Structure formats: structure tokens, C-alpha cells
VMD Tcl script that builds the backbone (N, CA, C; Angstrom):
set m [mol new atoms 486]
animate dup $m
set s [atomselect $m all]
$s set {name element resname resid chain x y z} {
  {N N UNK 1 A -66.657 -81.677 -62.237}
  {CA C UNK 1 A -65.399 -82.556 -62.661}
  {C C UNK 1 A -65.784 -83.719 -63.671}
  {N N UNK 2 A -65.648 -83.998 -64.909}
  {CA C UNK 2 A -66.322 -85.076 -65.034}
  {C C UNK 2 A -66.259 -85.169 -66.399}
  {N N UNK 3 A -67.036 -86.144 -67.359}
  {CA C UNK 3 A -67.366 -85.939 -68.537}
  {C C UNK 3 A -68.417 -86.914 -68.911}
  {N N UNK 4 A -68.775 -86.708 -70.694}
  {CA C UNK 4 A -69.825 -87.104 -70.616}
  {C C UNK 4 A -70.232 -86.913 -72.236}
  {N N UNK 5 A -71.695 -87.729 -72.484}
  {CA C UNK 5 A -71.456 -87.365 -73.666}
  {C C UNK 5 A -73.351 -87.032 -74.168}
  {N N UNK 6 A -73.984 -86.618 -75.148}
  {CA C UNK 6 A -74.769 -85.941 -75.828}
  {C C UNK 6 A -75.159 -86.575 -77.243}
  {N N UNK 7 A -76.155 -86.745 -77.617}
  {CA C UNK 7 A -76.677 -87.260 -78.282}
  {C C UNK 7 A -78.499 -86.917 -78.800}
  {N N UNK 8 A -78.864 -86.306 -80.036}
  {CA C UNK 8 A -80.229 -86.509 -80.329}
  {C C UNK 8 A -80.562 -85.886 -81.981}
  {N N UNK 9 A -81.829 -85.395 -81.527}
  {CA C UNK 9 A -81.730 -85.013 -82.952}
  {C C UNK 9 A -82.799 -83.174 -83.099}
  {N N UNK 10 A -82.621 -82.576 -83.844}
  {CA C UNK 10 A -82.607 -81.341 -83.969}
  {C C UNK 10 A -83.430 -81.081 -85.220}
  {N N UNK 11 A -84.182 -80.086 -85.040}
  {CA C UNK 11 A -85.445 -79.626 -86.199}
  {C C UNK 11 A -84.595 -77.545 -86.353}
  {N N UNK 12 A -84.224 -77.459 -87.496}
  {CA C UNK 12 A -83.838 -75.937 -87.402}
  {C C UNK 12 A -85.333 -75.644 -88.495}
  {N N UNK 13 A -85.369 -74.505 -87.751}
  {CA C UNK 13 A -86.638 -73.291 -88.718}
  {C C UNK 13 A -85.968 -72.188 -88.706}
  {N N UNK 14 A -85.719 -72.198 -90.661}
  {CA C UNK 14 A -85.109 -70.920 -90.700}
  {C C UNK 14 A -85.918 -69.772 -91.470}
  {N N UNK 15 A -85.393 -68.759 -91.038}
  {CA C UNK 15 A -86.273 -67.183 -91.622}
  {C C UNK 15 A -85.927 -66.942 -92.962}
  {N N UNK 16 A -84.661 -67.039 -93.240}
  {CA C UNK 16 A -84.003 -66.912 -94.870}
  {C C UNK 16 A -83.198 -67.921 -94.913}
  {N N UNK 17 A -81.808 -68.109 -95.706}
  {CA C UNK 17 A -80.950 -68.372 -96.088}
  {C C UNK 17 A -80.068 -68.574 -95.235}
  {N N UNK 18 A -79.756 -67.481 -93.528}
  {CA C UNK 18 A -78.798 -67.149 -92.858}
  {C C UNK 18 A -78.958 -67.780 -91.052}
  {N N UNK 19 A -80.887 -67.323 -90.958}
  {CA C UNK 19 A -81.014 -67.104 -89.454}
  {C C UNK 19 A -82.183 -68.331 -89.661}
  {N N UNK 20 A -82.553 -68.376 -87.787}
  {CA C UNK 20 A -83.353 -69.520 -87.874}
  {C C UNK 20 A -83.471 -69.611 -86.302}
  {N N UNK 21 A -84.136 -70.754 -85.981}
  {CA C UNK 21 A -84.596 -71.142 -84.710}
  {C C UNK 21 A -84.164 -72.715 -85.001}
  {N N UNK 22 A -83.694 -73.490 -83.369}
  {CA C UNK 22 A -83.113 -74.892 -83.727}
  {C C UNK 22 A -83.933 -75.003 -82.409}
  {N N UNK 23 A -84.818 -76.723 -82.429}
  {CA C UNK 23 A -85.358 -77.289 -81.171}
  {C C UNK 23 A -84.359 -78.447 -81.819}
  {N N UNK 24 A -85.450 -79.353 -80.324}
  {CA C UNK 24 A -84.881 -80.907 -80.463}
  {C C UNK 24 A -85.229 -81.334 -79.177}
  {N N UNK 25 A -85.338 -82.653 -79.777}
  {CA C UNK 25 A -84.888 -83.819 -77.956}
  {C C UNK 25 A -83.072 -84.082 -78.369}
  {N N UNK 26 A -82.565 -84.091 -76.715}
  {CA C UNK 26 A -81.063 -85.225 -76.813}
  {C C UNK 26 A -81.169 -86.065 -75.445}
  {N N UNK 27 A -80.449 -86.928 -75.218}
  {CA C UNK 27 A -79.932 -88.036 -74.076}
  {C C UNK 27 A -78.955 -87.083 -73.422}
  {N N UNK 28 A -78.660 -86.860 -72.472}
  {CA C UNK 28 A -77.217 -86.638 -72.034}
  {C C UNK 28 A -76.622 -87.652 -70.960}
  {N N UNK 29 A -75.499 -88.055 -70.720}
  {CA C UNK 29 A -74.891 -88.495 -69.505}
  {C C UNK 29 A -73.841 -88.014 -69.486}
  {N N UNK 30 A -73.615 -87.638 -68.215}
  {CA C UNK 30 A -72.638 -86.914 -67.372}
  {C C UNK 30 A -72.057 -87.819 -66.565}
  {N N UNK 31 A -70.904 -88.318 -66.910}
  {CA C UNK 31 A -70.114 -89.059 -65.421}
  {C C UNK 31 A -69.263 -88.021 -64.500}
  {N N UNK 32 A -69.504 -87.932 -63.231}
  {CA C UNK 32 A -68.765 -87.017 -62.599}
  {C C UNK 32 A -67.605 -87.998 -61.584}
  {N N UNK 33 A -67.000 -87.365 -61.845}
  {CA C UNK 33 A -65.480 -87.795 -61.503}
  {C C UNK 33 A -65.650 -88.210 -60.011}
  {N N UNK 34 A -64.522 -89.265 -59.580}
  {CA C UNK 34 A -64.449 -89.715 -58.296}
  {C C UNK 34 A -63.830 -88.498 -57.409}
  {N N UNK 35 A -62.740 -87.799 -58.172}
  {CA C UNK 35 A -62.222 -86.999 -56.550}
  {C C UNK 35 A -63.342 -85.407 -56.924}
  {N N UNK 36 A -64.301 -85.318 -57.463}
  {CA C UNK 36 A -65.072 -84.110 -56.608}
  {C C UNK 36 A -65.550 -84.249 -55.234}
  {N N UNK 37 A -65.105 -82.910 -54.612}
  {CA C UNK 37 A -65.593 -82.981 -53.170}
  {C C UNK 37 A -66.701 -82.551 -52.912}
  {N N UNK 38 A -67.598 -82.796 -52.072}
  {CA C UNK 38 A -68.701 -82.073 -51.968}
  {C C UNK 38 A -68.373 -81.886 -49.631}
  {N N UNK 39 A -68.437 -80.856 -49.365}
  {CA C UNK 39 A -68.440 -80.210 -48.154}
  {C C UNK 39 A -69.828 -79.411 -47.620}
  {N N UNK 40 A -70.288 -79.609 -45.996}
  {CA C UNK 40 A -70.769 -78.897 -45.899}
  {C C UNK 40 A -70.614 -77.431 -45.608}
  {N N UNK 41 A -70.948 -76.692 -44.695}
  {CA C UNK 41 A -70.880 -75.273 -44.776}
  {C C UNK 41 A -70.009 -74.801 -44.033}
  {N N UNK 42 A -68.779 -75.570 -43.368}
  {CA C UNK 42 A -68.262 -75.783 -42.571}
  {C C UNK 42 A -66.732 -76.362 -42.797}
  {N N UNK 43 A -66.622 -76.558 -44.201}
  {CA C UNK 43 A -65.733 -77.461 -44.655}
  {C C UNK 43 A -65.633 -78.910 -44.521}
  {N N UNK 44 A -66.701 -79.442 -43.829}
  {CA C UNK 44 A -66.031 -80.946 -43.663}
  {C C UNK 44 A -66.423 -81.785 -44.978}
  {N N UNK 45 A -65.855 -82.250 -45.300}
  {CA C UNK 45 A -66.275 -83.635 -46.201}
  {C C UNK 45 A -67.357 -84.147 -45.834}
  {N N UNK 46 A -68.177 -84.102 -47.062}
  {CA C UNK 46 A -69.138 -85.233 -46.723}
  {C C UNK 46 A -69.565 -86.414 -47.627}
  {N N UNK 47 A -68.491 -86.008 -49.037}
  {CA C UNK 47 A -68.421 -87.654 -49.649}
  {C C UNK 47 A -68.029 -87.102 -50.745}
  {N N UNK 48 A -67.166 -87.814 -51.773}
  {CA C UNK 48 A -66.154 -87.820 -52.671}
  {C C UNK 48 A -66.717 -88.407 -53.647}
  {N N UNK 49 A -66.943 -87.792 -55.385}
  {CA C UNK 49 A -67.569 -88.102 -56.290}
  {C C UNK 49 A -69.064 -88.440 -56.061}
  {N N UNK 50 A -70.055 -89.061 -57.647}
  {CA C UNK 50 A -70.994 -89.339 -57.601}
  {C C UNK 50 A -71.671 -90.459 -58.251}
  {N N UNK 51 A -70.853 -90.114 -59.126}
  {CA C UNK 51 A -71.115 -91.504 -60.154}
  {C C UNK 51 A -71.701 -91.087 -61.890}
  {N N UNK 52 A -73.144 -90.990 -62.290}
  {CA C UNK 52 A -73.779 -90.666 -63.339}
  {C C UNK 52 A -74.851 -90.142 -63.113}
  {N N UNK 53 A -75.179 -88.935 -64.182}
  {CA C UNK 53 A -76.571 -87.989 -64.301}
  {C C UNK 53 A -77.309 -89.092 -64.914}
  {N N UNK 54 A -78.581 -88.690 -65.277}
  {CA C UNK 54 A -78.729 -89.254 -67.437}
  {C C UNK 54 A -80.006 -88.278 -66.868}
  {N N UNK 55 A -79.971 -86.832 -68.378}
  {CA C UNK 55 A -80.715 -86.259 -68.571}
  {C C UNK 55 A -81.534 -86.681 -69.901}
  {N N UNK 56 A -82.289 -85.559 -69.709}
  {CA C UNK 56 A -83.258 -85.485 -71.429}
  {C C UNK 56 A -83.496 -83.756 -71.061}
  {N N UNK 57 A -82.926 -83.597 -73.022}
  {CA C UNK 57 A -82.778 -81.939 -73.344}
  {C C UNK 57 A -83.390 -81.556 -74.436}
  {N N UNK 58 A -84.006 -80.544 -73.802}
  {CA C UNK 58 A -84.944 -79.874 -74.829}
  {C C UNK 58 A -84.406 -78.788 -75.139}
  {N N UNK 59 A -84.125 -77.938 -76.605}
  {CA C UNK 59 A -83.424 -76.803 -76.837}
  {C C UNK 59 A -84.008 -75.831 -77.496}
  {N N UNK 60 A -84.084 -74.635 -77.183}
  {CA C UNK 60 A -84.410 -73.749 -77.565}
  {C C UNK 60 A -83.619 -72.477 -78.365}
  {N N UNK 61 A -83.108 -72.627 -79.563}
  {CA C UNK 61 A -82.106 -71.848 -79.680}
  {C C UNK 61 A -81.803 -70.791 -80.860}
  {N N UNK 62 A -81.590 -69.619 -80.703}
  {CA C UNK 62 A -81.182 -68.917 -82.084}
  {C C UNK 62 A -80.295 -69.161 -83.194}
  {N N UNK 63 A -80.246 -69.398 -84.168}
  {CA C UNK 63 A -78.967 -69.841 -85.040}
  {C C UNK 63 A -79.181 -68.846 -86.296}
  {N N UNK 64 A -77.869 -68.727 -86.130}
  {CA C UNK 64 A -76.750 -67.666 -87.169}
  {C C UNK 64 A -76.205 -68.616 -88.272}
  {N N UNK 65 A -75.680 -68.736 -89.756}
  {CA C UNK 65 A -74.977 -69.018 -90.032}
  {C C UNK 65 A -75.207 -68.344 -91.514}
  {N N UNK 66 A -73.939 -68.553 -91.979}
  {CA C UNK 66 A -72.856 -68.217 -93.204}
  {C C UNK 66 A -73.540 -68.525 -94.498}
  {N N UNK 67 A -73.881 -68.005 -95.572}
  {CA C UNK 67 A -73.923 -68.941 -97.146}
  {C C UNK 67 A -72.605 -69.053 -97.463}
  {N N UNK 68 A -72.906 -70.464 -98.277}
  {CA C UNK 68 A -71.152 -70.807 -99.320}
  {C C UNK 68 A -71.136 -72.112 -98.698}
  {N N UNK 69 A -70.505 -73.014 -99.252}
  {CA C UNK 69 A -69.705 -74.382 -99.436}
  {C C UNK 69 A -69.213 -74.200 -97.780}
  {N N UNK 70 A -68.281 -73.618 -97.371}
  {CA C UNK 70 A -67.894 -73.702 -95.957}
  {C C UNK 70 A -68.727 -72.167 -95.328}
  {N N UNK 71 A -68.599 -72.418 -94.083}
  {CA C UNK 71 A -69.745 -71.549 -93.632}
  {C C UNK 71 A -68.896 -71.419 -92.164}
  {N N UNK 72 A -69.222 -70.215 -91.620}
  {CA C UNK 72 A -69.309 -70.233 -90.081}
  {C C UNK 72 A -71.037 -70.532 -89.557}
  {N N UNK 73 A -71.365 -71.454 -88.416}
  {CA C UNK 73 A -72.358 -70.847 -87.406}
  {C C UNK 73 A -72.140 -70.520 -85.761}
  {N N UNK 74 A -73.025 -69.970 -85.666}
  {CA C UNK 74 A -73.215 -69.569 -83.708}
  {C C UNK 74 A -74.921 -70.353 -83.669}
  {N N UNK 75 A -75.011 -70.596 -82.596}
  {CA C UNK 75 A -76.373 -70.687 -81.702}
  {C C UNK 75 A -76.372 -70.456 -80.559}
  {N N UNK 76 A -77.344 -69.769 -80.304}
  {CA C UNK 76 A -77.265 -69.196 -78.622}
  {C C UNK 76 A -78.378 -69.567 -78.187}
  {N N UNK 77 A -78.870 -69.643 -76.983}
  {CA C UNK 77 A -80.387 -69.986 -76.548}
  {C C UNK 77 A -80.231 -70.639 -75.153}
  {N N UNK 78 A -81.444 -71.512 -74.993}
  {CA C UNK 78 A -81.585 -72.169 -73.060}
  {C C UNK 78 A -82.032 -74.056 -73.780}
  {N N UNK 79 A -81.986 -74.546 -72.447}
  {CA C UNK 79 A -81.538 -75.923 -72.730}
  {C C UNK 79 A -82.698 -75.874 -71.203}
  {N N UNK 80 A -83.460 -76.884 -71.629}
  {CA C UNK 80 A -84.945 -76.873 -70.499}
  {C C UNK 80 A -84.167 -78.625 -70.260}
  {N N UNK 81 A -83.789 -78.915 -69.142}
  {CA C UNK 81 A -83.058 -80.078 -68.504}
  {C C UNK 81 A -83.591 -81.414 -67.745}
  {N N UNK 82 A -84.197 -82.244 -68.141}
  {CA C UNK 82 A -85.157 -82.725 -66.979}
  {C C UNK 82 A -84.186 -84.246 -66.676}
  {N N UNK 83 A -83.381 -84.360 -65.561}
  {CA C UNK 83 A -83.222 -85.635 -64.677}
  {C C UNK 83 A -84.088 -86.724 -65.029}
  {N N UNK 84 A -83.492 -87.719 -65.847}
  {CA C UNK 84 A -84.221 -89.194 -65.814}
  {C C UNK 84 A -84.015 -90.064 -65.142}
  {N N UNK 85 A -82.987 -90.665 -63.955}
  {CA C UNK 85 A -82.166 -91.553 -63.741}
  {C C UNK 85 A -82.124 -91.135 -61.680}
  {N N UNK 86 A -82.162 -92.039 -60.904}
  {CA C UNK 86 A -81.394 -91.623 -59.597}
  {C C UNK 86 A -79.849 -92.116 -59.525}
  {N N UNK 87 A -79.611 -91.908 -60.778}
  {CA C UNK 87 A -78.002 -92.712 -60.960}
  {C C UNK 87 A -77.072 -91.975 -60.096}
  {N N UNK 88 A -77.333 -91.235 -59.279}
  {CA C UNK 88 A -76.576 -90.491 -58.693}
  {C C UNK 88 A -76.806 -91.251 -57.160}
  {N N UNK 89 A -75.623 -91.914 -56.874}
  {CA C UNK 89 A -75.582 -92.423 -55.419}
  {C C UNK 89 A -76.383 -91.977 -54.029}
  {N N UNK 90 A -76.771 -92.083 -53.736}
  {CA C UNK 90 A -77.288 -91.734 -52.243}
  {C C UNK 90 A -78.104 -90.144 -52.492}
  {N N UNK 91 A -78.765 -89.996 -53.731}
  {CA C UNK 91 A -79.308 -89.174 -53.747}
  {C C UNK 91 A -81.074 -89.302 -54.512}
  {N N UNK 92 A -82.006 -88.136 -54.340}
  {CA C UNK 92 A -82.991 -89.197 -55.322}
  {C C UNK 92 A -83.608 -87.304 -55.646}
  {N N UNK 93 A -83.901 -87.795 -57.093}
  {CA C UNK 93 A -84.779 -86.339 -57.752}
  {C C UNK 93 A -85.914 -85.653 -56.863}
  {N N UNK 94 A -85.373 -84.619 -56.474}
  {CA C UNK 94 A -86.235 -83.669 -55.653}
  {C C UNK 94 A -86.536 -84.120 -53.696}
  {N N UNK 95 A -86.020 -85.353 -53.542}
  {CA C UNK 95 A -86.636 -85.870 -52.411}
  {C C UNK 95 A -85.005 -85.460 -51.640}
  {N N UNK 96 A -85.222 -85.362 -49.810}
  {CA C UNK 96 A -83.824 -85.078 -49.570}
  {C C UNK 96 A -83.599 -86.179 -48.550}
  {N N UNK 97 A -82.143 -86.876 -48.791}
  {CA C UNK 97 A -81.774 -88.065 -48.524}
  {C C UNK 97 A -80.568 -87.365 -47.479}
  {N N UNK 98 A -79.625 -88.321 -46.467}
  {CA C UNK 98 A -78.811 -87.869 -45.495}
  {C C UNK 98 A -77.441 -87.408 -46.397}
  {N N UNK 99 A -77.453 -87.026 -47.913}
  {CA C UNK 99 A -76.732 -86.510 -49.115}
  {C C UNK 99 A -77.274 -85.569 -49.182}
  {N N UNK 100 A -78.067 -84.443 -49.517}
  {CA C UNK 100 A -78.611 -83.828 -50.089}
  {C C UNK 100 A -79.943 -84.878 -51.139}
  {N N UNK 101 A -79.915 -83.879 -52.193}
  {CA C UNK 101 A -80.887 -84.155 -53.553}
  {C C UNK 101 A -80.710 -83.635 -54.506}
  {N N UNK 102 A -80.973 -84.043 -55.784}
  {CA C UNK 102 A -80.335 -83.496 -57.301}
  {C C UNK 102 A -81.486 -82.605 -57.447}
  {N N UNK 103 A -81.640 -81.550 -58.743}
  {CA C UNK 103 A -82.719 -80.500 -58.959}
  {C C UNK 103 A -83.524 -81.360 -60.302}
  {N N UNK 104 A -84.458 -82.111 -60.562}
  {CA C UNK 104 A -85.203 -82.806 -61.255}
  {C C UNK 104 A -85.070 -81.725 -63.021}
  {N N UNK 105 A -85.228 -80.960 -62.189}
  {CA C UNK 105 A -85.516 -79.835 -63.700}
  {C C UNK 105 A -84.309 -78.922 -63.665}
  {N N UNK 106 A -83.594 -78.575 -64.767}
  {CA C UNK 106 A -82.042 -77.362 -64.267}
  {C C UNK 106 A -82.970 -76.642 -65.480}
  {N N UNK 107 A -82.732 -74.919 -65.773}
  {CA C UNK 107 A -82.316 -74.276 -66.992}
  {C C UNK 107 A -81.376 -74.046 -67.396}
  {N N UNK 108 A -80.798 -74.098 -68.582}
  {CA C UNK 108 A -78.957 -73.901 -68.754}
  {C C UNK 108 A -79.251 -72.992 -70.151}
  {N N UNK 109 A -78.019 -71.570 -70.165}
  {CA C UNK 109 A -77.505 -71.274 -70.874}
  {C C UNK 109 A -76.516 -72.090 -72.057}
  {N N UNK 110 A -77.106 -71.973 -73.296}
  {CA C UNK 110 A -75.546 -73.056 -74.251}
  {C C UNK 110 A -75.828 -72.150 -75.737}
  {N N UNK 111 A -73.985 -71.833 -75.945}
  {CA C UNK 111 A -74.039 -71.241 -76.743}
  {C C UNK 111 A -73.018 -72.445 -77.615}
  {N N UNK 112 A -73.008 -72.200 -78.870}
  {CA C UNK 112 A -71.781 -72.912 -79.970}
  {C C UNK 112 A -71.866 -72.239 -81.088}
  {N N UNK 113 A -70.204 -72.782 -81.818}
  {CA C UNK 113 A -70.089 -71.476 -82.755}
  {C C UNK 113 A -69.307 -73.068 -83.477}
  {N N UNK 114 A -69.422 -73.212 -85.073}
  {CA C UNK 114 A -68.760 -73.757 -85.859}
  {C C UNK 114 A -68.769 -73.615 -87.060}
  {N N UNK 115 A -67.777 -74.363 -87.681}
  {CA C UNK 115 A -67.757 -74.774 -89.180}
  {C C UNK 115 A -69.129 -75.937 -89.759}
  {N N UNK 116 A -69.803 -75.251 -90.936}
  {CA C UNK 116 A -70.773 -75.613 -91.789}
  {C C UNK 116 A -69.896 -75.945 -93.022}
  {N N UNK 117 A -69.706 -77.392 -93.297}
  {CA C UNK 117 A -69.386 -77.669 -94.320}
  {C C UNK 117 A -70.620 -78.268 -95.386}
  {N N UNK 118 A -70.724 -77.770 -96.325}
  {CA C UNK 118 A -72.466 -78.610 -97.581}
  {C C UNK 118 A -71.547 -79.679 -98.240}
  {N N UNK 119 A -71.967 -80.565 -98.013}
  {CA C UNK 119 A -71.492 -81.950 -98.677}
  {C C UNK 119 A -72.305 -81.995 -100.170}
  {N N UNK 120 A -73.408 -81.448 -99.766}
  {CA C UNK 120 A -74.463 -81.841 -101.197}
  {C C UNK 120 A -75.610 -80.532 -101.248}
  {N N UNK 121 A -76.805 -80.892 -101.953}
  {CA C UNK 121 A -77.439 -80.059 -101.692}
  {C C UNK 121 A -78.439 -80.292 -101.307}
  {N N UNK 122 A -78.629 -81.368 -100.115}
  {CA C UNK 122 A -79.191 -81.764 -99.249}
  {C C UNK 122 A -78.281 -82.334 -97.942}
  {N N UNK 123 A -77.421 -82.390 -97.948}
  {CA C UNK 123 A -76.656 -82.727 -96.903}
  {C C UNK 123 A -75.821 -81.577 -96.254}
  {N N UNK 124 A -75.449 -81.387 -95.151}
  {CA C UNK 124 A -74.183 -80.637 -94.667}
  {C C UNK 124 A -73.497 -80.842 -93.176}
  {N N UNK 125 A -72.255 -80.934 -93.109}
  {CA C UNK 125 A -71.801 -81.456 -91.818}
  {C C UNK 125 A -71.116 -80.309 -91.074}
  {N N UNK 126 A -71.880 -80.745 -89.901}
  {CA C UNK 126 A -71.151 -79.160 -88.547}
  {C C UNK 126 A -70.235 -79.939 -87.425}
  {N N UNK 127 A -68.855 -78.889 -87.187}
  {CA C UNK 127 A -67.822 -79.286 -86.946}
  {C C UNK 127 A -68.349 -77.833 -85.543}
  {N N UNK 128 A -67.819 -77.945 -84.208}
  {CA C UNK 128 A -67.802 -77.094 -83.925}
  {C C UNK 128 A -67.967 -77.346 -81.675}
  {N N UNK 129 A -67.556 -76.442 -81.664}
  {CA C UNK 129 A -67.214 -76.540 -79.458}
  {C C UNK 129 A -69.114 -75.665 -78.993}
  {N N UNK 130 A -68.643 -76.289 -77.909}
  {CA C UNK 130 A -69.953 -75.248 -77.218}
  {C C UNK 130 A -69.817 -75.339 -75.668}
  {N N UNK 131 A -70.339 -74.533 -75.397}
  {CA C UNK 131 A -70.124 -74.054 -73.605}
  {C C UNK 131 A -71.898 -73.727 -73.148}
  {N N UNK 132 A -72.292 -74.426 -71.670}
  {CA C UNK 132 A -73.032 -74.011 -71.516}
  {C C UNK 132 A -73.019 -74.374 -69.784}
  {N N UNK 133 A -74.139 -73.108 -69.089}
  {CA C UNK 133 A -73.979 -72.975 -67.929}
  {C C UNK 133 A -75.471 -73.532 -67.077}
  {N N UNK 134 A -75.694 -74.061 -65.611}
  {CA C UNK 134 A -77.227 -73.641 -65.638}
  {C C UNK 134 A -77.473 -72.529 -64.755}
  {N N UNK 135 A -78.743 -72.264 -64.943}
  {CA C UNK 135 A -79.164 -70.814 -63.874}
  {C C UNK 135 A -78.966 -71.263 -62.593}
  {N N UNK 136 A -79.928 -72.867 -62.272}
  {CA C UNK 136 A -79.888 -73.078 -61.215}
  {C C UNK 136 A -79.488 -74.554 -60.847}
  {N N UNK 137 A -79.017 -74.751 -59.629}
  {CA C UNK 137 A -77.814 -75.475 -58.696}
  {C C UNK 137 A -78.417 -77.229 -59.770}
  {N N UNK 138 A -78.076 -77.870 -59.842}
  {CA C UNK 138 A -78.173 -79.559 -60.140}
  {C C UNK 138 A -78.430 -79.766 -59.043}
  {N N UNK 139 A -77.209 -79.605 -57.542}
  {CA C UNK 139 A -77.806 -80.722 -56.585}
  {C C UNK 139 A -78.192 -79.245 -55.508}
  {N N UNK 140 A -78.767 -79.796 -54.834}
  {CA C UNK 140 A -79.465 -78.868 -53.420}
  {C C UNK 140 A -78.922 -79.421 -52.714}
  {N N UNK 141 A -78.607 -78.855 -52.025}
  {CA C UNK 141 A -78.244 -78.741 -50.374}
  {C C UNK 141 A -76.231 -78.499 -50.183}
  {N N UNK 142 A -75.937 -78.416 -51.891}
  {CA C UNK 142 A -74.576 -78.248 -51.997}
  {C C UNK 142 A -74.938 -76.625 -52.603}
  {N N UNK 143 A -74.086 -75.720 -51.847}
  {CA C UNK 143 A -74.370 -74.554 -52.371}
  {C C UNK 143 A -73.542 -73.922 -53.833}
  {N N UNK 144 A -74.060 -73.596 -54.622}
  {CA C UNK 144 A -73.265 -72.941 -55.838}
  {C C UNK 144 A -73.264 -73.854 -56.640}
  {N N UNK 145 A -73.952 -75.914 -56.310}
  {CA C UNK 145 A -73.564 -76.702 -57.528}
  {C C UNK 145 A -74.072 -76.402 -58.890}
  {N N UNK 146 A -73.639 -75.450 -59.679}
  {CA C UNK 146 A -73.805 -75.084 -60.515}
  {C C UNK 146 A -73.171 -76.266 -62.126}
  {N N UNK 147 A -74.060 -76.379 -62.992}
  {CA C UNK 147 A -73.291 -77.261 -64.252}
  {C C UNK 147 A -72.324 -76.370 -65.222}
  {N N UNK 148 A -71.253 -76.615 -65.628}
  {CA C UNK 148 A -70.611 -75.595 -66.592}
  {C C UNK 148 A -70.119 -77.068 -67.065}
  {N N UNK 149 A -70.359 -76.901 -68.404}
  {CA C UNK 149 A -69.906 -78.222 -69.546}
  {C C UNK 149 A -69.425 -77.393 -71.067}
  {N N UNK 150 A -68.312 -77.254 -70.986}
  {CA C UNK 150 A -67.478 -77.206 -72.474}
  {C C UNK 150 A -67.071 -78.651 -73.031}
  {N N UNK 151 A -67.831 -78.159 -74.513}
  {CA C UNK 151 A -67.603 -79.798 -75.264}
  {C C UNK 151 A -67.696 -79.461 -76.829}
  {N N UNK 152 A -67.441 -80.736 -77.763}
  {CA C UNK 152 A -67.472 -80.483 -79.021}
  {C C UNK 152 A -68.406 -81.266 -78.962}
  {N N UNK 153 A -68.825 -80.475 -80.647}
  {CA C UNK 153 A -70.196 -80.961 -81.015}
  {C C UNK 153 A -69.818 -81.622 -82.640}
  {N N UNK 154 A -70.733 -82.673 -83.412}
  {CA C UNK 154 A -70.809 -82.380 -84.687}
  {C C UNK 154 A -72.054 -83.361 -84.683}
  {N N UNK 155 A -72.402 -82.737 -86.430}
  {CA C UNK 155 A -73.459 -83.222 -86.649}
  {C C UNK 155 A -73.351 -83.522 -88.121}
  {N N UNK 156 A -74.405 -84.450 -88.717}
  {CA C UNK 156 A -75.135 -84.518 -90.066}
  {C C UNK 156 A -76.659 -83.806 -89.955}
  {N N UNK 157 A -76.376 -82.633 -91.508}
  {CA C UNK 157 A -77.461 -81.892 -91.376}
  {C C UNK 157 A -78.255 -82.459 -92.528}
  {N N UNK 158 A -79.585 -82.754 -92.887}
  {CA C UNK 158 A -80.350 -83.004 -93.960}
  {C C UNK 158 A -81.284 -81.878 -94.054}
  {N N UNK 159 A -81.491 -81.572 -95.617}
  {CA C UNK 159 A -82.280 -80.140 -95.650}
  {C C UNK 159 A -83.571 -81.100 -96.348}
  {N N UNK 160 A -84.182 -80.374 -95.515}
  {CA C UNK 160 A -86.076 -81.856 -95.538}
  {C C UNK 160 A -86.762 -80.444 -96.514}
  {N N UNK 161 A -86.644 -79.411 -96.427}
  {CA C UNK 161 A -87.508 -78.743 -96.955}
  {C C UNK 161 A -87.233 -77.221 -97.884}
  {N N UNK 162 A -87.212 -76.418 -98.625}
  {CA C UNK 162 A -87.113 -75.164 -98.938}
  {C C UNK 162 A -87.965 -74.106 -98.312}
}
mol reanalyze $m
mol bondsrecalc $m
mol representation Tube
mol addrep $m
């Protein structure tokens, strides 16, 4: 429950014109909405809302794209997510507090699909959407608090080599 933003740089290594691997690094800030409620095992509300959570992401994805001036791309793989601040009020990375704690390292799956528009021989524009979910909980002490993100993505791709 909330929203956020993400920016970074990726490196695409293509095996041929249409298939390759994608890796890189990005910074993500999640803003957890104040209406989010956390309860104990008996349903008693412990707290509402969290604040912000900042993370560094390292993706490793397989990518398929079609040829031509306008094409479709599909990428799927994993994100290795490291929490970088204690922006969640009352929580600490890996350490217990009265409210529980958040997980400093999270593994998440991500799939994205979109349109690739070739602007020139050296640059193209990507527009698409993505869905991500975490395999482990973002918060310890809260059963099944897994991250699920639905996003819009866009980027400018520069062809550095053949």
C-alpha cells in the first residue's frame, strides 16, 4: 500500500539481435501509505503506516526483443534488493524493536513488457510496465509481508557496441 520511484543504469549484453541478459544498479524509494495496518497474531492493530524505505537494486534478467524500428520487449528475472536506510519509523535493519524489524536483503522476481521505439542507429526509447514480488518478507515479525510492485517504466537505450 503506497507508491514509489526507481532510477538507475542497466547494461544489456545481447547474444544476438533479439536475446540477451540485463544487469545494472538502481535506487528505489518506497513510500508506504499511512493507511497500512499491521496487526499481531490476535488481530490487534500494532501500528498504522510506516514511512519510507530506500533500497539499492541489482537486477539479473533475461531479455527478448523483436527486431525493427518499433518492437516489443519482454524481460524476466531476479532483483537482489539491499535496504540502505532506517526510514521506517521504529524499525531497524535486522535488529528487533518493539515493532519488529525489516529485512536488510530481499530477493524479488520481476517481469516487464513494453514497446521499444528505435530513434536512431545508436538510441532507442523503451516504454512499458512491470510487476515484481518478493520471495522473502520485507518485514520480520509481520507474517507474510511480501512486497508486490506494479510499475510503469521508461528509458533511453544507447547502443555502445555491436
